[in-house]
MIBABA-505473 format. One record per residue (C-alpha): z, x, y. Coordinates in steps of 0.25 Angstrom, whole numbers, padded with zeros to 4 digits, always signed. Layout:
N
ZXY/...
! end
This chain:
226
+0036-0043-0027/+0039-0057-0031/+0038-0066-0019/+0051-0067-0011/+0053-0069+0003/+0055-0055+0010/+0067-0060+0017/+0075-0062+0004/+0073-0047+0001/+0077-0042+0015/+0091-0035+0017/+0101-0046+0021/+0104-0038+0034/+0089-0039+0038/+0087-0054+0037/+0093-0057+0050/+0090-0044+0057/+0081-0042+0069/+0074-0031+0061/+0069-0042+0051/+0061-0049+0062/+0056-0035+0068/+0051-0031+0054/+0043-0044+0053/+0037-0042+0067/+0023-0036+0068/+0020-0028+0081/+0010-0039+0085/+0022-0048+0088/+0032-0047+0100/+0045-0040+0098/+0049-0029+0089/+0040-0026+0078/+0041-0020+0064/+0034-0006+0065/+0046+0002+0066/+0053-0005+0055/+0040-0004+0047/+0041+0012+0049/+0055+0012+0044/+0052+0002+0032/+0040+0011+0027/+0049+0023+0026/+0060+0015+0018/+0049+0008+0009/+0043+0021+0005/+0057+0027+0002/+0061+0015-0006/+0048+0014-0014/+0048+0029-0017/+0062+0029-0022/+0059+0017-0031/+0047+0024-0037/+0055+0037-0039/+0066+0030-0046/+0057+0021-0055/+0047+0032-0059/+0055+0044-0062/+0043+0051-0069/+0032+0048-0058/+0026+0060-0051/+0026+0060-0035/+0011+0056-0035/+0013+0043-0043/+0026+0039-0035/+0018+0041-0022/+0006+0032-0026/+0016+0021-0031/+0024+0022-0018/+0011+0021-0010/+0006+0009-0018/+0020+0002-0016/+0021+0004-0001/+0007+0003+0004/+0003-0008+0014/-0003-0017+0004/+0009-0017-0005/+0018-0020+0007/+0010-0031+0012/+0009-0038-0002/+0024-0037-0003/+0026-0043+0011/+0017-0054+0007/+0024-0058-0005/+0037-0057+0002/+0032-0068+0012/+0032-0059+0024/+0019-0064+0030/+0025-0076+0037/+0037-0068+0042/+0029-0058+0050/+0030-0059+0066/+0016-0056+0071/+0009-0058+0084/+0001-0070+0086/-0012-0062+0085/-0008-0055+0073/-0003-0067+0066/-0016-0075+0069/-0024-0063+0063/-0016-0064+0050/-0007-0053+0052/+0004-0058+0044/-0005-0056+0032/-0010-0042+0036/-0006-0031+0026/-0001-0021+0036/+0008-0031+0044/+0014-0036+0031/+0016-0022+0026/+0022-0017+0039/+0032-0029+0040/+0037-0026+0026/+0040-0012+0029/+0047-0016+0042/+0056-0025+0034/+0059-0013+0025/+0062-0005+0037/+0071-0017+0043/+0078-0018+0030/+0082-0003+0031/+0085-0004+0046/+0094-0016+0045/+0100-0015+0030/+0099+0000+0026/+0091+0007+0016/+0096+0001+0003/+0093-0013+0008/+0079-0009+0012/+0077-0002-0001/+0082-0015-0008/+0072-0023+0000/+0060-0014-0004/+0064-0014-0018/+0064-0029-0019/+0050-0030-0012/+0045-0020-0022/+0052-0024-0035/+0040-0029-0042/+0031-0018-0038/+0041-0007-0042/+0043-0014-0055/+0028-0014-0058/+0023-0001-0052/+0008+0003-0055/+0004+0016-0061/+0003+0027-0051/-0011+0030-0057/-0016+0016-0053/-0013+0019-0039/-0022+0031-0037/-0034+0028-0029/-0048+0029-0035/-0051+0042-0029/-0039+0049-0035/-0041+0042-0049/-0056+0047-0049/-0052+0061-0045/-0041+0062-0056/-0051+0055-0066/-0061+0066-0064/-0051+0078-0063/-0045+0073-0076/-0058+0075-0083/-0062+0088-0076/-0073+0081-0068/-0078+0085-0054/-0071+0077-0043/-0079+0066-0036/-0086+0067-0023/-0086+0056-0012/-0097+0053-0002/-0099+0042+0008/-0112+0035+0006/-0112+0025+0017/-0103+0020+0029/-0107+0006+0034/-0102-0005+0042/-0096-0006+0056/-0085+0003+0061/-0074-0007+0058/-0080-0010+0044/-0085+0002+0038/-0090+0002+0023/-0090+0016+0016/-0098+0019+0004/-0094+0031-0004/-0099+0038-0017/-0090+0046-0026/-0098+0056-0034/-0093+0061-0047/-0101+0075-0050/-0096+0076-0064/-0102+0062-0067/-0114+0063-0058/-0112+0049-0053/-0105+0042-0041/-0099+0029-0037/-0099+0022-0024/-0088+0014-0017/-0087+0007-0004/-0075+0004+0006/-0071+0002+0020/-0067+0017+0021/-0072+0030+0015/-0059+0031+0007/-0060+0017+0002/-0075+0019-0002/-0071+0032-0010/-0060+0025-0017/-0070+0014-0021/-0080+0024-0026/-0069+0032-0034/-0065+0019-0040/-0079+0016-0045/-0081+0030-0050/-0068+0030-0058/-0071+0016-0064/-0085+0022-0069/-0078+0034-0074/-0068+0026-0082/-0078+0017-0088/-0086+0028-0094/-0085+0029-0109/-0075+0039-0114/-0067+0039-0101/
! end
């Protein structure tokens, strides 16, 4: 989204309403916070983006639409949109949360943006909330990535092997290190049909498996004749 103050995108009826302050108030601050509005906004956002994708990609299968929607409405995407829209300085946070940098925290920004969507729906109705969402997402909807590029490495590795009639990969944990609050996993993915494996590390088993799959896929795709 091109940098614009989020207030200029809001429905006019919301700009002076109490719901606007509530939408920007984190639970760490006193008064009514934004969690209920966030719940409402999450549902509205999902519907608006699903409809936008359905209309703009009439030939796309369900799986592709699902992956695209997930990429657009995930926490990281929402937080980035909130930052670009200048929401960091507008959040109402408790003193401790603000001192710890809560106004920059991805989860807080994403939740606040969903709460704004919910407040827009509550105060001005669905069409106004829809317009707000489509303005926020205008650039991203105009330049959608390919659904294939959104598949995680494990899925892409499995499809690569299946498409060539090769055996499926096997994953095993090699090592778990570090204290309980900062675990580090090392995982190997073994390719029986190739007789070799690749290792990956990450803060969780799943992350390490994805890293190993990415390494294996890169090696496969670099082989001559691939």
